[in-house]
C-alpha positions as CSV (number, residue, x, y, z in Angstrom):
1,M,-100.2,-41.8,25.7
2,K,-99.6,-37.7,25.5
3,N,-96.5,-36.6,25.3
4,K,-94.6,-34.0,27.9
5,T,-93.3,-31.3,26.2
6,T,-90.8,-28.2,26.7
7,D,-88.3,-25.6,26.2
8,A,-85.0,-24.8,26.3
9,R,-85.5,-22.2,29.3
10,H,-87.5,-25.1,31.6
11,I,-84.1,-27.4,30.7
12,A,-81.9,-24.6,31.6
13,A,-83.9,-23.7,35.0
14,S,-82.9,-27.5,36.4
15,R,-79.8,-28.7,36.4
16,R,-80.8,-32.6,37.1
17,A,-83.2,-32.0,34.4
18,V,-80.4,-31.9,31.7
19,L,-78.6,-35.1,33.3
20,K,-81.1,-37.4,31.0
21,S,-80.7,-34.7,27.9
22,T,-77.1,-35.2,27.9
23,G,-77.5,-39.2,28.7
24,A,-76.4,-38.9,32.3
25,A,-76.7,-42.3,34.1
26,V,-79.6,-44.1,35.5
27,L,-79.5,-44.5,38.9
28,A,-82.3,-46.2,40.6
29,A,-79.7,-48.3,42.3
30,S,-78.6,-45.9,45.1
31,A,-78.3,-45.3,49.1
32,T,-79.8,-43.7,52.0
33,G,-78.0,-43.6,54.9
34,L,-79.7,-44.5,58.1
35,G,-78.5,-46.6,61.2
36,T,-81.2,-47.9,63.4
37,T,-84.4,-47.2,62.1
38,A,-87.1,-49.9,62.8
39,A,-88.8,-50.2,66.3
40,R,-86.8,-53.2,67.1
41,A,-83.6,-52.5,65.7
42,A,-80.4,-54.6,66.5
43,T,-77.0,-53.2,65.6
44,A,-75.0,-56.1,65.1
45,D,-75.4,-59.9,64.6
46,A,-76.9,-62.0,67.3
47,T,-74.5,-64.3,68.5
48,G,-76.6,-67.3,68.9
49,P,-79.7,-68.7,67.2
50,A,-83.3,-66.3,66.7
51,A,-86.1,-66.8,69.3
52,A,-88.1,-65.1,67.8
53,S,-91.1,-66.2,65.2
54,Y,-91.3,-64.6,62.1
55,D,-93.2,-65.2,59.3
56,V,-90.7,-64.1,56.7
57,I,-87.3,-63.6,56.0
58,I,-86.2,-60.5,54.4
59,V,-82.6,-60.7,53.3
60,G,-81.1,-57.0,52.0
61,A,-83.4,-53.3,54.1
62,G,-82.8,-51.6,50.7
63,F,-86.8,-50.3,49.3
64,A,-87.3,-53.5,47.9
65,G,-86.8,-55.4,51.3
66,V,-88.4,-52.6,53.1
67,T,-91.2,-52.2,51.1
68,A,-92.0,-56.2,50.8
69,A,-91.9,-55.6,54.9
70,R,-94.7,-53.1,54.9
71,E,-96.9,-55.1,52.6
72,L,-96.6,-58.3,54.1
73,K,-97.4,-56.3,57.9
74,E,-100.5,-55.3,55.9
75,K,-101.3,-58.7,54.9
76,G,-100.6,-59.7,58.1
77,L,-97.6,-61.3,58.1
78,R,-94.4,-60.5,60.6
79,S,-91.0,-60.0,59.2
80,L,-87.7,-60.1,59.8
81,I,-85.2,-57.6,57.8
82,L,-81.4,-58.7,58.1
83,E,-79.2,-56.2,56.2
84,A,-75.5,-56.5,55.7
85,R,-74.7,-53.5,56.1
86,N,-74.5,-51.1,59.4
87,R,-76.9,-48.9,57.8
88,V,-80.4,-49.7,55.6
89,G,-80.7,-47.7,52.2
90,G,-79.3,-50.4,49.9
91,R,-78.0,-49.0,46.5
92,T,-79.8,-45.8,48.1
93,W,-77.9,-43.2,50.4
94,T,-78.1,-40.4,51.5
95,S,-74.8,-38.9,53.0
96,E,-73.0,-35.3,53.3
97,F,-69.9,-33.7,51.9
98,A,-68.6,-30.6,53.3
99,G,-71.8,-29.9,54.8
100,H,-73.9,-30.5,51.9
101,P,-76.2,-33.0,51.7
102,V,-75.6,-35.6,48.8
103,E,-77.3,-38.8,47.3
104,L,-74.1,-41.3,46.6
105,G,-76.7,-43.6,45.1
106,G,-80.2,-43.1,43.3
107,A,-82.2,-40.1,43.5
108,A,-84.5,-39.2,41.3
109,V,-87.9,-39.9,41.3
110,D,-91.1,-38.5,39.2
111,A,-94.2,-38.5,38.0
112,K,-94.0,-40.6,35.7
113,Q,-92.9,-43.3,38.1
114,P,-96.4,-44.3,39.6
115,N,-95.1,-46.3,42.5
116,V,-92.4,-44.0,44.2
117,W,-94.5,-41.3,43.7
118,A,-97.8,-42.6,45.5
119,E,-96.0,-43.6,48.0
120,A,-93.7,-39.9,48.8
121,K,-97.8,-38.9,48.6
122,R,-98.8,-41.8,51.2
123,Y,-95.9,-40.2,53.3
124,N,-96.7,-36.6,52.6
125,I,-93.3,-36.6,51.6
126,A,-92.4,-33.3,49.0
127,T,-90.7,-33.9,45.7
128,V,-87.9,-31.1,44.9
129,A,-85.8,-29.4,41.9
130,P,-82.5,-28.2,42.7
131,E,-82.8,-24.2,41.6
132,G,-81.0,-22.1,39.6
133,G,-79.6,-22.6,35.7
134,L,-77.5,-23.8,33.4
135,D,-74.6,-21.3,32.2
136,N,-73.2,-23.9,29.4
137,F,-72.8,-27.2,28.2
138,I,-69.2,-28.9,27.8
139,L,-69.5,-30.8,24.2
140,P,-68.0,-33.4,22.6
141,T,-66.6,-32.6,19.3
142,D,-64.3,-33.9,16.9
143,S,-61.2,-31.1,17.8
144,G,-62.1,-31.6,21.6
145,F,-64.1,-29.9,24.1
146,A,-67.0,-26.8,23.6
147,V,-68.7,-24.4,25.3
148,V,-72.2,-24.5,24.4
149,P,-75.0,-22.2,25.2
150,P,-78.0,-24.4,26.6
151,A,-80.3,-23.8,23.3
152,D,-78.0,-24.6,21.4
153,A,-76.9,-27.8,23.4
154,V,-80.6,-29.0,22.6
155,A,-80.2,-28.4,19.2
156,R,-77.3,-30.5,18.7
157,I,-78.6,-33.7,20.9
158,K,-82.6,-33.9,20.6
159,P,-82.3,-35.4,17.0
160,V,-79.3,-37.8,17.4
161,F,-81.3,-39.4,20.5
162,T,-85.0,-39.2,18.8
163,R,-83.1,-40.6,16.1
164,F,-81.5,-43.6,18.1
165,F,-84.7,-44.2,19.9
166,E,-87.4,-43.9,16.9
167,E,-88.5,-47.6,16.9
168,A,-89.5,-47.4,20.6
169,Q,-92.8,-46.5,20.1
170,N,-93.3,-49.3,17.8
171,L,-91.6,-52.2,20.5
172,F,-93.2,-50.5,23.3
173,P,-96.7,-49.7,22.6
174,N,-97.6,-50.4,26.6
175,P,-94.1,-49.1,28.1
176,F,-95.6,-51.1,31.6
177,D,-95.9,-54.2,29.9
178,P,-92.5,-54.9,28.0
179,F,-94.1,-58.2,26.5
180,D,-96.9,-56.7,24.7
181,R,-95.3,-57.0,21.4
182,E,-93.1,-60.1,22.5
183,A,-93.2,-61.6,18.4
184,L,-91.4,-58.2,17.3
185,L,-89.4,-57.6,20.6
186,R,-87.6,-60.1,20.3
187,D,-84.6,-59.6,17.4
188,A,-84.8,-55.6,18.8
189,D,-83.7,-57.3,22.3
190,K,-80.6,-59.1,20.7
191,L,-79.5,-55.6,20.0
192,S,-76.5,-54.2,22.0
193,L,-76.5,-50.4,22.2
194,R,-73.2,-50.6,20.6
195,A,-75.3,-52.2,17.3
196,R,-77.8,-50.1,17.2
197,L,-75.4,-47.2,16.9
198,D,-74.0,-49.1,13.9
199,Q,-77.3,-49.6,12.4
200,L,-77.6,-46.0,12.3
201,R,-74.9,-44.7,10.7
202,L,-73.8,-41.4,12.8
203,T,-71.6,-39.6,11.4
204,S,-68.3,-39.2,13.8
205,A,-69.2,-36.0,15.3
206,E,-73.3,-37.1,16.7
207,E,-72.0,-40.5,17.5
208,K,-70.1,-38.5,19.7
209,L,-73.6,-37.1,22.2
210,I,-74.8,-40.2,22.7
211,S,-71.9,-42.8,23.1
212,G,-71.4,-41.2,26.8
213,T,-74.9,-42.4,27.6
214,T,-74.8,-45.5,26.5
215,G,-71.3,-46.9,27.1
216,G,-71.6,-45.0,30.4
217,L,-75.1,-46.5,31.5
218,S,-73.9,-50.4,30.2
219,G,-70.9,-50.2,32.8
220,G,-68.0,-49.0,30.8
221,S,-68.5,-50.5,26.8
222,S,-71.9,-49.9,25.1
223,T,-71.5,-53.4,23.4
224,R,-73.0,-54.6,27.4
225,G,-76.0,-53.0,27.5
226,A,-79.4,-54.1,25.7
227,Y,-80.6,-51.4,23.2
228,T,-84.7,-52.7,24.5
229,M,-83.4,-51.5,27.9
230,L,-82.8,-48.0,26.8
231,S,-85.8,-48.6,25.2
232,Q,-88.0,-48.8,27.5
233,I,-87.3,-46.3,29.7
234,W,-87.3,-43.6,27.1
235,A,-91.2,-45.3,25.9
236,M,-92.1,-45.1,29.4
237,S,-91.0,-41.5,29.7
238,G,-93.5,-40.6,26.8
239,Y,-91.2,-41.4,23.8
240,T,-90.0,-37.6,23.8
241,Y,-86.4,-36.3,24.2
242,E,-88.0,-33.9,26.4
243,G,-89.7,-36.9,29.0
244,Y,-86.6,-38.4,29.0
245,Q,-84.3,-36.4,30.3
246,G,-87.0,-34.7,32.3
247,I,-87.0,-38.1,34.6
248,N,-84.0,-36.6,36.7
249,T,-85.4,-33.6,37.8
250,Y,-87.2,-34.7,41.0
251,G,-85.7,-35.6,44.1
252,L,-87.5,-36.0,47.4
253,Q,-87.1,-33.4,50.7
254,G,-84.9,-34.8,53.0
255,G,-83.4,-37.3,50.7
256,T,-84.6,-40.5,49.9
257,V,-83.6,-41.4,53.6
258,A,-86.8,-39.7,54.5
259,L,-88.7,-42.1,52.2
260,L,-87.5,-45.4,53.2
261,Q,-87.3,-44.1,57.0
262,A,-91.2,-43.7,56.7
263,M,-91.6,-46.8,55.2
264,L,-89.4,-48.8,57.5
265,N,-91.4,-47.6,60.6
266,D,-94.3,-48.4,58.7
267,S,-93.3,-51.9,58.3
268,G,-93.5,-53.1,61.5
269,A,-90.4,-55.2,61.6
270,D,-87.5,-56.4,63.1
271,L,-84.3,-55.5,61.6
272,R,-80.7,-56.9,62.1
273,L,-77.6,-54.3,60.6
274,N,-73.9,-55.9,60.2
275,T,-75.5,-59.4,59.4
276,P,-74.3,-60.5,56.1
277,V,-76.0,-64.0,54.6
278,T,-73.6,-66.4,53.6
279,R,-76.5,-69.5,53.0
280,I,-79.8,-70.3,52.3
281,T,-81.3,-73.9,52.7
282,E,-84.9,-75.0,52.3
283,A,-85.4,-78.1,54.0
284,G,-88.5,-79.8,55.9
285,G,-91.2,-77.0,55.0
286,S,-89.0,-74.4,55.9
287,V,-86.0,-72.1,55.1
288,T,-83.0,-71.3,57.1
289,V,-80.7,-68.8,56.8
290,T,-77.2,-68.2,57.9
291,T,-75.1,-65.4,58.2
292,K,-71.5,-64.5,57.9
293,S,-71.1,-65.0,61.8
294,G,-73.0,-68.7,62.1
295,T,-76.0,-67.3,63.5
296,T,-79.0,-68.7,61.6
297,Y,-82.7,-67.7,61.6
298,T,-85.6,-69.3,60.5
299,A,-89.1,-69.2,58.6
300,P,-91.3,-70.7,56.5
301,R,-90.6,-68.4,53.6
302,V,-87.8,-65.5,52.5
303,I,-87.5,-62.6,50.5
304,M,-83.8,-61.6,48.8
305,A,-84.3,-58.3,48.8
306,V,-81.0,-58.0,47.3
307,P,-79.0,-56.8,43.7
308,V,-78.9,-60.0,41.2
309,N,-75.2,-59.3,40.7
310,V,-75.3,-60.1,44.6
311,W,-77.0,-63.7,44.1
312,K,-73.8,-65.7,42.9
313,T,-72.2,-64.3,46.3
314,I,-75.0,-66.8,48.7
315,A,-75.5,-70.2,48.8
316,F,-78.6,-71.6,47.4
317,S,-79.4,-75.3,49.2
318,P,-80.9,-76.7,47.1
319,A,-79.3,-74.6,43.7
320,L,-81.1,-72.2,42.2
321,P,-82.5,-73.4,39.1
322,A,-79.5,-72.5,35.9
323,E,-81.8,-69.1,35.0
324,Y,-81.4,-67.5,38.5
325,T,-77.6,-68.4,38.5
326,S,-77.0,-67.1,34.7
327,V,-78.3,-63.6,35.4
328,S,-77.1,-63.4,38.4
329,S,-73.2,-64.3,37.2
330,T,-73.5,-62.4,34.0
331,G,-75.1,-59.3,36.2
332,I,-78.1,-56.8,35.3
333,G,-76.0,-53.6,37.8
334,A,-73.7,-52.1,35.5
335,P,-70.1,-52.6,36.7
336,N,-67.4,-50.5,37.5
337,V,-70.0,-47.9,38.9
338,K,-68.4,-44.8,41.0
339,K,-71.1,-41.8,41.9
340,F,-68.6,-39.3,43.1
341,F,-69.0,-35.2,44.0
342,I,-66.1,-32.8,44.1
343,R,-65.6,-29.4,45.3
344,V,-63.8,-26.9,43.2
345,T,-62.9,-23.7,42.5
346,D,-61.4,-21.0,39.3
347,N,-64.4,-23.0,37.4
348,S,-64.4,-20.3,34.5
349,A,-67.6,-22.6,32.9
350,G,-69.9,-22.0,35.6
351,A,-73.1,-24.4,36.0
352,F,-72.4,-26.7,33.6
353,V,-73.1,-30.3,32.4
354,S,-70.8,-32.0,30.4
355,Q,-71.3,-35.9,28.8
356,P,-68.1,-36.4,27.5
357,A,-68.3,-39.4,24.6
358,E,-67.6,-43.1,25.6
359,G,-63.7,-43.8,26.5
360,F,-63.7,-40.0,28.6
361,P,-62.8,-41.6,32.5
362,M,-65.8,-39.1,34.0
363,C,-69.2,-39.0,32.2
364,P,-71.3,-37.4,32.7
365,I,-70.4,-34.1,35.0
366,V,-73.4,-32.0,36.2
367,S,-73.0,-28.7,38.4
368,E,-74.6,-28.9,41.7
369,G,-74.8,-25.8,43.6
370,Q,-72.3,-23.4,45.1
371,F,-70.8,-23.0,48.8
372,P,-71.0,-20.2,50.8
373,D,-66.9,-19.8,50.3
374,G,-67.9,-19.4,46.7
375,S,-66.2,-22.5,45.6
376,Q,-68.9,-25.0,43.2
377,L,-69.9,-28.5,44.0
378,L,-69.9,-31.1,41.1
379,L,-71.4,-34.2,40.7
380,A,-69.8,-37.1,38.3
381,F,-69.6,-40.5,37.5
382,S,-67.0,-43.3,36.0
383,T,-67.4,-46.4,34.7
384,T,-63.6,-46.5,34.1
385,P,-62.0,-49.4,36.7
386,S,-58.5,-47.9,36.6
387,F,-59.8,-44.1,37.0
388,D,-59.2,-43.0,41.6
389,A,-61.5,-40.8,42.2
390,T,-60.1,-39.7,45.0
391,N,-56.5,-38.9,44.1
392,L,-57.4,-35.1,43.0
393,A,-54.4,-34.8,40.8
394,T,-56.3,-36.9,38.5
395,V,-59.8,-35.7,38.9
396,Q,-58.6,-31.8,38.2
397,S,-56.2,-33.0,35.4
398,T,-59.3,-34.8,33.9
399,L,-61.3,-32.3,34.6
400,R,-59.0,-29.4,32.8
401,Q,-59.3,-31.5,29.6
402,L,-62.9,-29.7,30.0
403,V,-62.6,-26.3,32.0
404,P,-59.2,-25.3,32.3
405,G,-57.7,-23.8,35.4
406,I,-59.9,-25.5,37.7
407,K,-59.0,-26.5,41.0
408,V,-60.1,-29.4,42.6
409,L,-60.6,-28.8,46.7
410,S,-62.0,-32.0,47.3
411,T,-64.3,-35.3,46.8
412,K,-66.5,-37.7,47.9
413,V,-66.5,-41.6,46.4
414,Q,-68.8,-44.4,46.7
415,N,-67.5,-46.9,44.7
416,W,-70.8,-49.0,43.7
417,G,-69.1,-51.8,41.9
418,S,-66.4,-53.0,44.8
419,D,-68.9,-53.1,47.1
420,P,-69.7,-56.1,47.8
421,Y,-73.0,-55.6,49.3
422,A,-73.9,-54.5,45.5
423,L,-70.8,-55.5,42.6
424,G,-72.4,-52.5,40.2
425,G,-74.7,-50.3,39.9
426,W,-78.1,-48.7,37.8
427,S,-79.7,-51.8,36.1
428,M,-78.6,-52.7,32.6
429,R,-79.8,-55.8,31.5
430,T,-77.7,-57.6,28.6
431,P,-78.7,-57.9,24.9
432,G,-81.1,-61.0,25.0
433,M,-81.8,-60.7,29.0
434,L,-85.4,-59.8,28.7
435,T,-86.8,-61.7,26.3
436,G,-84.8,-64.9,27.9
437,P,-84.0,-66.0,31.7
438,Y,-86.0,-62.2,33.4
439,R,-89.3,-63.1,33.4
440,T,-88.4,-66.7,35.2
441,V,-86.6,-65.2,37.5
442,Q,-89.5,-62.7,38.5
443,Q,-90.9,-65.8,40.2
444,P,-90.2,-67.3,43.4
445,H,-88.3,-70.9,43.5
446,G,-89.7,-73.0,46.5
447,K,-90.1,-71.1,49.0
448,I,-87.9,-68.1,48.0
449,A,-89.4,-64.6,45.7
450,F,-87.3,-62.2,45.1
451,A,-87.3,-58.4,45.2
452,T,-85.0,-55.8,43.4
453,S,-85.4,-52.6,41.2
454,D,-82.9,-55.5,38.6
455,I,-85.9,-57.4,37.6
456,A,-88.7,-54.8,38.3
457,T,-91.1,-54.9,34.9
458,G,-91.3,-51.0,34.4
459,W,-88.5,-48.3,36.1
460,S,-85.5,-51.1,36.2
461,G,-82.8,-49.1,37.8
462,Y,-84.9,-46.8,40.0
463,I,-86.3,-46.6,43.4
464,D,-89.6,-47.0,41.4
465,G,-89.0,-50.5,40.0
466,A,-87.1,-51.4,44.0
467,I,-90.6,-50.3,44.9
468,E,-93.1,-52.2,42.3
469,S,-90.5,-55.6,42.6
470,G,-91.1,-55.2,46.5
471,I,-95.3,-55.2,46.1
472,A,-94.7,-57.7,44.1
473,A,-93.0,-60.6,45.9
474,A,-94.3,-59.7,48.7
475,E,-98.0,-60.2,46.8
476,Q,-96.6,-63.8,46.3
477,T,-94.9,-64.6,49.7
478,A,-98.7,-64.2,50.9
479,T,-100.5,-66.1,48.1
480,R,-98.2,-69.1,49.0
481,A,-98.3,-68.7,52.2
482,A,-102.4,-68.4,52.0
483,G,-102.0,-71.4,49.7
484,A,-100.1,-73.4,52.2
485,R,-102.2,-72.7,54.7
486,A,-105.7,-73.9,53.3
């Protein structure tokens, strides 16, 4: 695979491009603020049984569910989508903060992500990169935080990341087939990100440059996340630091909502919003879906297009096998994830990016732009359960450890960890999961198929993975339906 290269000027030219250079969180589990978008959308759960006939019921209107509906239509199958929220998008959510469009969930797309890139082209939606450069990196050191020019910061960070992932090409020579070297992969898959850090015997200063990534992506502690999870992402990024940091460069013109809207309109599916599902019952050759209000919908097949962490909140009859229940109990979506935007003034660091070391309550923090009145927009994440990003004094005192004197005017916060229909943020497998139950939970059980970025073979945790999984679930469902009719 040809490696993508860049220089320090390119890195400084895009704020989002440097998120990966400091190890910013993988956020494919994101958000899109749609109301009623399908041609036959209902805004609330009905009070009686559904009269319409459907070939497939899809639970969840994120990218995985909407993709599955679109694919099923192309195979001649009619779908009903049941969505718990009052919007579609799942863990993507295009919203607004102080008159500025923001993505409260996943946002990044890249040419190295074949599914989402192809969908953007299909619907003629442009990919865009933010304008403006960076003035500084704010790096954690053994004596506090240091404000460092971008080129100097990259010179410090790159060798640490390169060493951390030096086994990736051997483990994932064909990164879109993670089991290509399964015998070799099995031992590596036992390692947590913390165990990998310990193997390298980094200095304290070196570890601070990467532990914010390993801890943050794990949901707070590097002991939770699997080394193979990030290694596969590094491999899909071209086995280079530049490729890895570059995958967060591009967004979609009009936000993630633009692409999801186009796909949903193309699906021809009926949509029910405000319709949380509580039970799935398979009996008598069909599947009955029961909602919180007691409404039931029945179809020959169902696709569960909700995050793995949410499976455990739905009663299945008969019960799902142990592999499915154990994965949901352990969780793939990283816990404790908050994504938030901050409006600030008196920022002496200019346009900056910072990835504090593991344990700091905000990580990473990235300058996103400037408002007409001169105040600035920052993007930040937290995986610290006790950190209240809605408390302006708390956010300000934390930021002042990096930028003395900075003033916080307002915040906009989405807590994915406490969201009952997400129960976590971006995907992060735990040690042993890839070579353990992962392939099993990618497969249908009975008349129920599963679609979520959490179980994608490739870009798990990104919009691309959700689309991949939706395509796979639709194919599985259509194939089994055709076999049943034969």
